[in-house]
A tleap script that builds the chain and sets N, CA, C and O, in Angstrom:
source leaprc.protein.ff14SB
mol = sequence {
  NMET ALA THR GLN GLN VAL PRO GLY LEU HIE
  ARG THR ASP LEU GLN GLN HIE ASP LEU SER
  VAL ALA GLY ARG GLU VAL ILE GLN ASN ARG
  VAL GLU ILE ASP SER ASP ALA PRO ALA ILE
  ARG HIE TRP HIE PRO GLY GLU GLU ILE ILE
  TYR VAL LEU GLU GLY SER LEU GLU TYR GLU
  ILE ASP GLY GLU SER PRO THR ARG VAL GLU
  ALA GLY GLY ALA LEU MET VAL PRO ALA GLU
  THR VAL HIE ALA VAL ARG ASN VAL GLY ALA
  GLY THR ALA ALA GLU LEU ALA THR TYR VAL
  VAL GLU LYS GLY ARG PRO LEU LEU ASN LEU
  PRO CGLU
}
set mol.1.N position { 14.580 26.363 54.776 }
set mol.1.CA position { 13.586 26.166 55.815 }
set mol.1.C position { 14.165 26.503 57.187 }
set mol.1.O position { 13.473 26.336 58.192 }
set mol.2.N position { 15.379 26.959 57.259 }
set mol.2.CA position { 16.016 27.236 58.542 }
set mol.2.C position { 15.226 28.276 59.335 }
set mol.2.O position { 14.829 29.313 58.804 }
set mol.3.N position { 15.008 27.978 60.609 }
set mol.3.CA position { 14.291 28.893 61.484 }
set mol.3.C position { 15.120 29.140 62.725 }
set mol.3.O position { 15.983 28.339 63.086 }
set mol.4.N position { 14.851 30.247 63.367 }
set mol.4.CA position { 15.577 30.642 64.563 }
set mol.4.C position { 15.322 29.648 65.686 }
set mol.4.O position { 14.183 29.237 65.912 }
set mol.5.N position { 16.391 29.258 66.394 }
set mol.5.CA position { 16.261 28.328 67.512 }
set mol.5.C position { 16.105 29.100 68.813 }
set mol.5.O position { 16.708 30.157 69.001 }
set mol.6.N position { 15.288 28.555 69.708 }
set mol.6.CA position { 15.045 29.123 71.030 }
set mol.6.C position { 15.637 28.145 72.033 }
set mol.6.O position { 15.477 26.937 71.856 }
set mol.7.N position { 16.326 28.621 73.097 }
set mol.7.CA position { 16.874 27.697 74.088 }
set mol.7.C position { 15.774 26.785 74.647 }
set mol.7.O position { 14.701 27.255 75.024 }
set mol.8.N position { 16.055 25.475 74.695 }
set mol.8.CA position { 15.095 24.515 75.221 }
set mol.8.C position { 14.066 24.047 74.215 }
set mol.8.O position { 13.214 23.219 74.538 }
set mol.9.N position { 14.134 24.568 72.994 }
set mol.9.CA position { 13.212 24.174 71.934 }
set mol.9.C position { 14.051 23.681 70.753 }
set mol.9.O position { 14.899 24.409 70.237 }
set mol.10.N position { 13.807 22.451 70.337 }
set mol.10.CA position { 14.613 21.828 69.295 }
set mol.10.C position { 13.710 21.472 68.122 }
set mol.10.O position { 12.800 20.655 68.259 }
set mol.11.N position { 13.959 22.079 66.985 }
set mol.11.CA position { 13.114 21.916 65.800 }
set mol.11.C position { 13.867 21.078 64.762 }
set mol.11.O position { 15.000 21.393 64.398 }
set mol.12.N position { 13.221 20.010 64.296 }
set mol.12.CA position { 13.779 19.178 63.238 }
set mol.12.C position { 12.910 19.351 62.000 }
set mol.12.O position { 11.722 19.027 62.019 }
set mol.13.N position { 13.502 19.861 60.923 }
set mol.13.CA position { 12.776 20.029 59.671 }
set mol.13.C position { 12.531 18.659 59.055 }
set mol.13.O position { 13.466 17.876 58.889 }
set mol.14.N position { 11.280 18.366 58.714 }
set mol.14.CA position { 10.926 17.080 58.124 }
set mol.14.C position { 10.649 17.177 56.631 }
set mol.14.O position { 11.144 16.365 55.849 }
set mol.15.N position { 9.856 18.169 56.234 }
set mol.15.CA position { 9.568 18.330 54.807 }
set mol.15.C position { 9.034 19.725 54.513 }
set mol.15.O position { 8.522 20.420 55.391 }
set mol.16.N position { 9.171 20.111 53.240 }
set mol.16.CA position { 8.677 21.401 52.760 }
set mol.16.C position { 8.335 21.226 51.284 }
set mol.16.O position { 9.179 20.824 50.483 }
set mol.17.N position { 7.060 21.540 50.927 }
set mol.17.CA position { 6.611 21.338 49.546 }
set mol.17.C position { 5.645 22.444 49.124 }
set mol.17.O position { 4.886 22.972 49.937 }
set mol.18.N position { 5.692 22.778 47.842 }
set mol.18.CA position { 4.681 23.668 47.269 }
set mol.18.C position { 3.343 22.942 47.271 }
set mol.18.O position { 3.292 21.717 47.165 }
set mol.19.N position { 2.258 23.705 47.392 }
set mol.19.CA position { 0.911 23.147 47.346 }
set mol.19.C position { 0.260 23.467 46.007 }
set mol.19.O position { 0.810 24.232 45.215 }
set mol.20.N position { -0.901 22.887 45.751 }
set mol.20.CA position { -1.623 23.151 44.506 }
set mol.20.C position { -2.282 24.524 44.522 }
set mol.20.O position { -2.750 24.996 43.486 }
set mol.21.N position { -2.324 25.170 45.684 }
set mol.21.CA position { -2.851 26.530 45.808 }
set mol.21.C position { -1.685 27.488 45.561 }
set mol.21.O position { -0.677 27.428 46.264 }
set mol.22.N position { -1.811 28.356 44.585 }
set mol.22.CA position { -0.726 29.269 44.217 }
set mol.22.C position { -0.257 30.086 45.415 }
set mol.22.O position { -1.064 30.640 46.161 }
set mol.23.N position { 1.072 30.153 45.586 }
set mol.23.CA position { 1.651 30.978 46.635 }
set mol.23.C position { 1.629 30.358 48.024 }
set mol.23.O position { 1.981 31.027 48.997 }
set mol.24.N position { 1.223 29.090 48.142 }
set mol.24.CA position { 1.164 28.423 49.454 }
set mol.24.C position { 2.096 27.216 49.456 }
set mol.24.O position { 2.333 26.584 48.427 }
set mol.25.N position { 2.619 26.917 50.656 }
set mol.25.CA position { 3.456 25.736 50.833 }
set mol.25.C position { 3.140 25.083 52.169 }
set mol.25.O position { 2.551 25.701 53.056 }
set mol.26.N position { 3.542 23.826 52.298 }
set mol.26.CA position { 3.405 23.118 53.564 }
set mol.26.C position { 4.809 22.877 54.102 }
set mol.26.O position { 5.716 22.486 53.369 }
set mol.27.N position { 4.965 23.120 55.400 }
set mol.27.CA position { 6.221 22.879 56.102 }
set mol.27.C position { 5.874 22.013 57.306 }
set mol.27.O position { 4.903 22.278 58.013 }
set mol.28.N position { 6.676 20.976 57.532 }
set mol.28.CA position { 6.406 20.105 58.667 }
set mol.28.C position { 7.680 19.957 59.496 }
set mol.28.O position { 8.762 19.702 58.968 }
set mol.29.N position { 7.518 20.126 60.820 }
set mol.29.CA position { 8.631 20.025 61.767 }
set mol.29.C position { 8.251 19.129 62.932 }
set mol.29.O position { 7.081 19.036 63.304 }
set mol.30.N position { 9.245 18.476 63.500 }
set mol.30.CA position { 9.101 17.857 64.814 }
set mol.30.C position { 9.706 18.865 65.776 }
set mol.30.O position { 10.840 19.304 65.586 }
set mol.31.N position { 8.959 19.235 66.805 }
set mol.31.CA position { 9.423 20.231 67.766 }
set mol.31.C position { 9.476 19.572 69.144 }
set mol.31.O position { 8.459 19.102 69.654 }
set mol.32.N position { 10.666 19.541 69.740 }
set mol.32.CA position { 10.840 19.016 71.090 }
set mol.32.C position { 10.986 20.202 72.025 }
set mol.32.O position { 11.743 21.133 71.750 }
set mol.33.N position { 10.252 20.164 73.140 }
set mol.33.CA position { 10.193 21.297 74.059 }
set mol.33.C position { 10.591 20.817 75.449 }
set mol.33.O position { 9.890 20.011 76.059 }
set mol.34.N position { 11.717 21.315 75.945 }
set mol.34.CA position { 12.174 20.976 77.287 }
set mol.34.C position { 11.259 21.616 78.325 }
set mol.34.O position { 10.554 22.581 78.030 }
set mol.35.N position { 11.275 21.080 79.529 }
set mol.35.CA position { 10.408 21.607 80.589 }
set mol.35.C position { 10.775 23.030 80.987 }
set mol.35.O position { 9.933 23.745 81.532 }
set mol.36.N position { 12.008 23.460 80.730 }
set mol.36.CA position { 12.424 24.822 81.104 }
set mol.36.C position { 12.434 25.793 79.915 }
set mol.36.O position { 12.915 26.918 80.047 }
set mol.37.N position { 11.917 25.378 78.774 }
set mol.37.CA position { 11.898 26.255 77.596 }
set mol.37.C position { 10.933 27.419 77.819 }
set mol.37.O position { 9.832 27.215 78.332 }
set mol.38.N position { 11.327 28.629 77.443 }
set mol.38.CA position { 10.415 29.771 77.606 }
set mol.38.C position { 9.254 29.705 76.613 }
set mol.38.O position { 9.403 29.198 75.501 }
set mol.39.N position { 8.102 30.222 77.027 }
set mol.39.CA position { 6.933 30.311 76.141 }
set mol.39.C position { 7.044 31.631 75.378 }
set mol.39.O position { 6.784 32.694 75.940 }
set mol.40.N position { 7.418 31.569 74.131 }
set mol.40.CA position { 7.632 32.759 73.305 }
set mol.40.C position { 6.376 33.025 72.477 }
set mol.40.O position { 5.921 32.160 71.729 }
set mol.41.N position { 5.823 34.225 72.617 }
set mol.41.CA position { 4.649 34.607 71.813 }
set mol.41.C position { 5.107 34.871 70.382 }
set mol.41.O position { 6.070 35.603 70.150 }
set mol.42.N position { 4.400 34.261 69.422 }
set mol.42.CA position { 4.767 34.365 68.016 }
set mol.42.C position { 3.545 34.084 67.146 }
set mol.42.O position { 2.476 33.744 67.652 }
set mol.43.N position { 3.717 34.232 65.823 }
set mol.43.CA position { 2.652 33.912 64.872 }
set mol.43.C position { 3.274 33.415 63.572 }
set mol.43.O position { 4.470 33.583 63.333 }
set mol.44.N position { 2.428 32.791 62.729 }
set mol.44.CA position { 2.858 32.234 61.456 }
set mol.44.C position { 1.993 32.802 60.326 }
set mol.44.O position { 0.837 33.150 60.562 }
set mol.45.N position { 2.536 32.902 59.092 }
set mol.45.CA position { 1.769 33.448 57.963 }
set mol.45.C position { 0.829 32.413 57.331 }
set mol.45.O position { 0.732 32.311 56.108 }
set mol.46.N position { 0.156 31.670 58.165 }
set mol.46.CA position { -0.784 30.638 57.735 }
set mol.46.C position { -1.159 29.779 58.926 }
set mol.46.O position { -0.747 30.052 60.053 }
set mol.47.N position { -1.943 28.738 58.673 }
set mol.47.CA position { -2.408 27.860 59.744 }
set mol.47.C position { -1.287 26.952 60.248 }
set mol.47.O position { -0.388 26.570 59.499 }
set mol.48.N position { -1.363 26.615 61.544 }
set mol.48.CA position { -0.478 25.614 62.141 }
set mol.48.C position { -1.362 24.493 62.670 }
set mol.48.O position { -2.251 24.731 63.487 }
set mol.49.N position { -1.118 23.283 62.208 }
set mol.49.CA position { -1.852 22.114 62.671 }
set mol.49.C position { -0.890 21.317 63.539 }
set mol.49.O position { 0.196 20.948 63.094 }
set mol.50.N position { -1.295 21.052 64.785 }
set mol.50.CA position { -0.406 20.457 65.784 }
set mol.50.C position { -0.934 19.096 66.214 }
set mol.50.O position { -2.129 18.927 66.458 }
set mol.51.N position { -0.025 18.128 66.305 }
set mol.51.CA position { -0.325 16.822 66.895 }
set mol.51.C position { 0.732 16.596 67.968 }
set mol.51.O position { 1.926 16.577 67.668 }
set mol.52.N position { 0.305 16.426 69.217 }
set mol.52.CA position { 1.250 16.232 70.319 }
set mol.52.C position { 1.691 14.770 70.328 }
set mol.52.O position { 0.876 13.859 70.478 }
set mol.53.N position { 2.994 14.568 70.164 }
set mol.53.CA position { 3.575 13.234 70.098 }
set mol.53.C position { 3.907 12.674 71.476 }
set mol.53.O position { 3.696 11.491 71.740 }
set mol.54.N position { 4.426 13.529 72.351 }
set mol.54.CA position { 4.884 13.096 73.673 }
set mol.54.C position { 4.608 14.197 74.687 }
set mol.54.O position { 4.696 15.383 74.366 }
set mol.55.N position { 4.273 13.804 75.910 }
set mol.55.CA position { 4.162 14.746 77.008 }
set mol.55.C position { 2.856 15.515 77.033 }
set mol.55.O position { 1.835 15.084 76.497 }
set mol.56.N position { 2.927 16.673 77.678 }
set mol.56.CA position { 1.759 17.525 77.886 }
set mol.56.C position { 2.157 18.972 77.611 }
set mol.56.O position { 3.098 19.492 78.211 }
set mol.57.N position { 1.432 19.616 76.698 }
set mol.57.CA position { 1.742 20.992 76.311 }
set mol.57.C position { 0.538 21.893 76.554 }
set mol.57.O position { -0.610 21.479 76.396 }
set mol.58.N position { 0.826 23.135 76.943 }
set mol.58.CA position { -0.236 24.123 77.117 }
set mol.58.C position { -0.049 25.206 76.072 }
set mol.58.O position { 1.029 25.788 75.945 }
set mol.59.N position { -1.120 25.470 75.320 }
set mol.59.CA position { -1.102 26.471 74.260 }
set mol.59.C position { -1.922 27.667 74.706 }
set mol.59.O position { -3.049 27.521 75.179 }
set mol.60.N position { -1.345 28.849 74.551 }
set mol.60.CA position { -2.056 30.098 74.803 }
set mol.60.C position { -2.225 30.781 73.456 }
set mol.60.O position { -1.261 31.258 72.858 }
set mol.61.N position { -3.474 30.822 72.987 }
set mol.61.CA position { -3.815 31.424 71.701 }
set mol.61.C position { -4.602 32.691 71.988 }
set mol.61.O position { -5.610 32.645 72.693 }
set mol.62.N position { -4.155 33.825 71.452 }
set mol.62.CA position { -4.844 35.097 71.710 }
set mol.62.C position { -6.346 34.965 71.484 }
set mol.62.O position { -6.793 34.421 70.475 }
set mol.63.N position { -7.121 35.480 72.453 }
set mol.63.CA position { -8.571 35.464 72.347 }
set mol.63.C position { -9.215 34.191 72.877 }
set mol.63.O position { -10.441 34.078 72.870 }
set mol.64.N position { -8.410 33.224 73.338 }
set mol.64.CA position { -8.938 31.961 73.851 }
set mol.64.C position { -8.346 31.658 75.226 }
set mol.64.O position { -7.301 32.197 75.593 }
set mol.65.N position { -9.017 30.798 75.978 }
set mol.65.CA position { -8.478 30.314 77.252 }
set mol.65.C position { -7.333 29.351 76.950 }
set mol.65.O position { -7.341 28.693 75.909 }
set mol.66.N position { -6.336 29.258 77.859 }
set mol.66.CA position { -5.247 28.294 77.637 }
set mol.66.C position { -5.812 26.885 77.448 }
set mol.66.O position { -6.791 26.504 78.089 }
set mol.67.N position { -5.184 26.127 76.566 }
set mol.67.CA position { -5.613 24.771 76.245 }
set mol.67.C position { -4.470 23.807 76.498 }
set mol.67.O position { -3.375 23.968 75.959 }
set mol.68.N position { -4.734 22.805 77.321 }
set mol.68.CA position { -3.737 21.761 77.596 }
set mol.68.C position { -4.013 20.591 76.652 }
set mol.68.O position { -5.146 20.124 76.539 }
set mol.69.N position { -2.956 20.124 75.976 }
set mol.69.CA position { -3.090 19.014 75.029 }
set mol.69.C position { -2.076 17.940 75.421 }
set mol.69.O position { -0.877 18.202 75.524 }
set mol.70.N position { -2.577 16.741 75.634 }
set mol.70.CA position { -1.745 15.596 76.005 }
set mol.70.C position { -1.314 14.844 74.748 }
set mol.70.O position { -1.871 15.060 73.672 }
set mol.71.N position { -0.321 13.961 74.883 }
set mol.71.CA position { 0.124 13.115 73.773 }
set mol.71.C position { -1.081 12.435 73.143 }
set mol.71.O position { -1.930 11.883 73.843 }
set mol.72.N position { -1.151 12.478 71.822 }
set mol.72.CA position { -2.266 11.899 71.090 }
set mol.72.C position { -3.349 12.914 70.758 }
set mol.72.O position { -4.282 12.602 70.019 }
set mol.73.N position { -3.236 14.137 71.300 }
set mol.73.CA position { -4.215 15.184 71.034 }
set mol.73.C position { -3.753 16.111 69.926 }
set mol.73.O position { -2.572 16.164 69.583 }
set mol.74.N position { -4.709 16.837 69.377 }
set mol.74.CA position { -4.418 17.731 68.255 }
set mol.74.C position { -5.035 19.100 68.491 }
set mol.74.O position { -5.948 19.254 69.302 }
set mol.75.N position { -4.524 20.091 67.769 }
set mol.75.CA position { -4.956 21.484 67.916 }
set mol.75.C position { -4.632 22.219 66.622 }
set mol.75.O position { -3.683 21.860 65.925 }
set mol.76.N position { -5.415 23.245 66.296 }
set mol.76.CA position { -5.105 24.097 65.158 }
set mol.76.C position { -5.024 25.549 65.615 }
set mol.76.O position { -5.866 26.022 66.379 }
set mol.77.N position { -3.997 26.247 65.137 }
set mol.77.CA position { -3.838 27.672 65.409 }
set mol.77.C position { -4.165 28.412 64.113 }
set mol.77.O position { -3.544 28.150 63.083 }
set mol.78.N position { -5.140 29.340 64.149 }
set mol.78.CA position { -5.507 30.085 62.934 }
set mol.78.C position { -4.340 30.925 62.396 }
set mol.78.O position { -3.421 31.281 63.135 }
set mol.79.N position { -4.395 31.226 61.127 }
set mol.79.CA position { -3.367 32.028 60.465 }
set mol.79.C position { -3.168 33.367 61.164 }
set mol.79.O position { -4.128 34.020 61.571 }
set mol.80.N position { -1.904 33.763 61.297 }
set mol.80.CA position { -1.493 35.065 61.829 }
set mol.80.C position { -2.062 35.361 63.215 }
set mol.80.O position { -2.274 36.522 63.563 }
set mol.81.N position { -2.309 34.319 64.004 }
set mol.81.CA position { -2.807 34.477 65.368 }
set mol.81.C position { -1.646 34.307 66.336 }
set mol.81.O position { -0.932 33.306 66.279 }
set mol.82.N position { -1.453 35.274 67.222 }
set mol.82.CA position { -0.368 35.211 68.195 }
set mol.82.C position { -0.668 34.107 69.199 }
set mol.82.O position { -1.783 33.992 69.708 }
set mol.83.N position { 0.359 33.294 69.472 }
set mol.83.CA position { 0.210 32.182 70.402 }
set mol.83.C position { 1.560 31.831 71.016 }
set mol.83.O position { 2.603 32.313 70.575 }
set mol.84.N position { 1.521 30.985 72.042 }
set mol.84.CA position { 2.732 30.501 72.710 }
set mol.84.C position { 2.447 29.096 73.205 }
set mol.84.O position { 1.293 28.727 73.421 }
set mol.85.N position { 3.505 28.314 73.385 }
set mol.85.CA position { 3.362 26.952 73.907 }
set mol.85.C position { 4.394 26.756 75.014 }
set mol.85.O position { 5.507 27.279 74.961 }
set mol.86.N position { 3.977 25.975 76.026 }
set mol.86.CA position { 4.940 25.621 77.068 }
set mol.86.C position { 4.693 24.192 77.505 }
set mol.86.O position { 3.571 23.688 77.458 }
set mol.87.N position { 5.758 23.561 77.928 }
set mol.87.CA position { 5.725 22.191 78.412 }
set mol.87.C position { 5.221 22.215 79.855 }
set mol.87.O position { 5.832 22.854 80.711 }
set mol.88.N position { 4.121 21.529 80.129 }
set mol.88.CA position { 3.559 21.509 81.485 }
set mol.88.C position { 3.632 20.109 82.089 }
set mol.88.O position { 2.988 19.840 83.103 }
set mol.89.N position { 4.406 19.218 81.479 }
set mol.89.CA position { 4.553 17.860 81.989 }
set mol.89.C position { 5.963 17.626 82.491 }
set mol.89.O position { 6.782 18.544 82.557 }
set mol.90.N position { 6.226 16.390 82.838 }
set mol.90.CA position { 7.565 15.994 83.283 }
set mol.90.C position { 8.371 15.555 82.059 }
set mol.90.O position { 7.854 14.840 81.201 }
set mol.91.N position { 9.610 15.972 81.975 }
set mol.91.CA position { 10.459 15.583 80.856 }
set mol.91.C position { 10.178 16.393 79.610 }
set mol.91.O position { 9.430 17.371 79.635 }
set mol.92.N position { 10.792 15.969 78.522 }
set mol.92.CA position { 10.653 16.664 77.241 }
set mol.92.C position { 9.334 16.283 76.571 }
set mol.92.O position { 8.939 15.117 76.577 }
set mol.93.N position { 8.665 17.267 76.001 }
set mol.93.CA position { 7.441 17.038 75.226 }
set mol.93.C position { 7.789 17.235 73.755 }
set mol.93.O position { 8.790 17.870 73.421 }
set mol.94.N position { 6.945 16.678 72.878 }
set mol.94.CA position { 7.201 16.830 71.443 }
set mol.94.C position { 5.885 16.959 70.690 }
set mol.94.O position { 4.870 16.366 71.056 }
set mol.95.N position { 5.936 17.761 69.617 }
set mol.95.CA position { 4.772 17.926 68.746 }
set mol.95.C position { 5.206 17.786 67.298 }
set mol.95.O position { 6.357 18.042 66.946 }
set mol.96.N position { 4.263 17.375 66.473 }
set mol.96.CA position { 4.421 17.411 65.030 }
set mol.96.C position { 3.685 18.658 64.582 }
set mol.96.O position { 2.463 18.739 64.706 }
set mol.97.N position { 4.422 19.636 64.060 }
set mol.97.CA position { 3.836 20.909 63.648 }
set mol.97.C position { 3.797 20.955 62.121 }
set mol.97.O position { 4.828 20.837 61.460 }
set mol.98.N position { 2.599 21.127 61.574 }
set mol.98.CA position { 2.420 21.225 60.131 }
set mol.98.C position { 1.887 22.620 59.832 }
set mol.98.O position { 0.845 23.020 60.352 }
set mol.99.N position { 2.601 23.349 58.998 }
set mol.99.CA position { 2.242 24.726 58.670 }
set mol.99.C position { 1.790 24.794 57.216 }
set mol.99.O position { 2.478 24.291 56.329 }
set mol.100.N position { 0.646 25.409 56.967 }
set mol.100.CA position { 0.182 25.697 55.615 }
set mol.100.C position { 0.268 27.213 55.501 }
set mol.100.O position { -0.595 27.933 56.004 }
set mol.101.N position { 1.317 27.692 54.835 }
set mol.101.CA position { 1.683 29.102 54.914 }
set mol.101.C position { 1.927 29.728 53.546 }
set mol.101.O position { 2.044 29.044 52.530 }
set mol.102.N position { 1.998 31.067 53.565 }
set mol.102.CA position { 2.356 31.812 52.359 }
set mol.102.C position { 3.833 31.592 52.069 }
set mol.102.O position { 4.684 31.770 52.940 }
set mol.103.N position { 4.120 31.209 50.850 }
set mol.103.CA position { 5.487 30.947 50.428 }
set mol.103.C position { 6.300 32.238 50.417 }
set mol.103.O position { 5.812 33.289 50.003 }
set mol.104.N position { 7.549 32.145 50.878 }
set mol.104.CA position { 8.448 33.287 50.825 }
set mol.104.C position { 8.396 34.203 52.032 }
set mol.104.O position { 9.206 35.125 52.131 }
set mol.105.N position { 7.467 33.980 52.955 }
set mol.105.CA position { 7.409 34.795 54.178 }
set mol.105.C position { 8.102 34.049 55.303 }
set mol.105.O position { 8.137 32.818 55.287 }
set mol.106.N position { 8.659 34.762 56.289 }
set mol.106.CA position { 9.278 34.076 57.424 }
set mol.106.C position { 8.254 33.206 58.142 }
set mol.106.O position { 7.109 33.613 58.335 }
set mol.107.N position { 8.677 31.998 58.539 }
set mol.107.CA position { 7.758 31.073 59.214 }
set mol.107.C position { 7.391 31.561 60.614 }
set mol.107.O position { 6.226 31.503 61.007 }
set mol.108.N position { 8.379 32.042 61.364 }
set mol.108.CA position { 8.146 32.502 62.733 }
set mol.108.C position { 8.269 34.013 62.807 }
set mol.108.O position { 9.239 34.595 62.320 }
set mol.109.N position { 7.278 34.640 63.420 }
set mol.109.CA position { 7.248 36.094 63.537 }
set mol.109.C position { 6.877 36.473 64.962 }
set mol.109.O position { 6.021 35.832 65.571 }
set mol.110.N position { 7.514 37.510 65.500 }
set mol.110.CA position { 7.210 38.002 66.830 }
set mol.110.C position { 6.235 39.153 66.725 }
set mol.110.O position { 6.331 39.964 65.804 }
set mol.111.N position { 5.276 39.237 67.673 }
set mol.111.CA position { 4.334 40.367 67.634 }
set mol.111.C position { 5.056 41.691 67.883 }
set mol.111.O position { 6.077 41.730 68.569 }
set mol.112.N position { 4.525 42.758 67.328 }
set mol.112.CA position { 5.143 44.087 67.509 }
set mol.112.C position { 4.717 44.703 68.805 }
set mol.112.O position { 5.135 45.816 69.126 }
savepdb mol mol.pdb
quit
């Protein structure tokens, strides 16, 4: 489940399991985002379900207006949709990221 680390972004792997749908798995991470972490545009080979645990985060999802989500709020990013997140609050922010993705594909991908 190892994924590439970005400066100012700290990912803790929590769990990874096969699903009852053939070829799909669920991966769950706690992601801590420092206030100076860069907003990296990326996509995943499946849906990302986000619950903001701490702080205030702004998500930029291609085709949509930026969305600010405070602690206690949730958001879903559609499969293979380019997006970025940045910390817009004071201090470190954190999210619980749950991915329902195609098994065997890289979790994080950069747009071409």
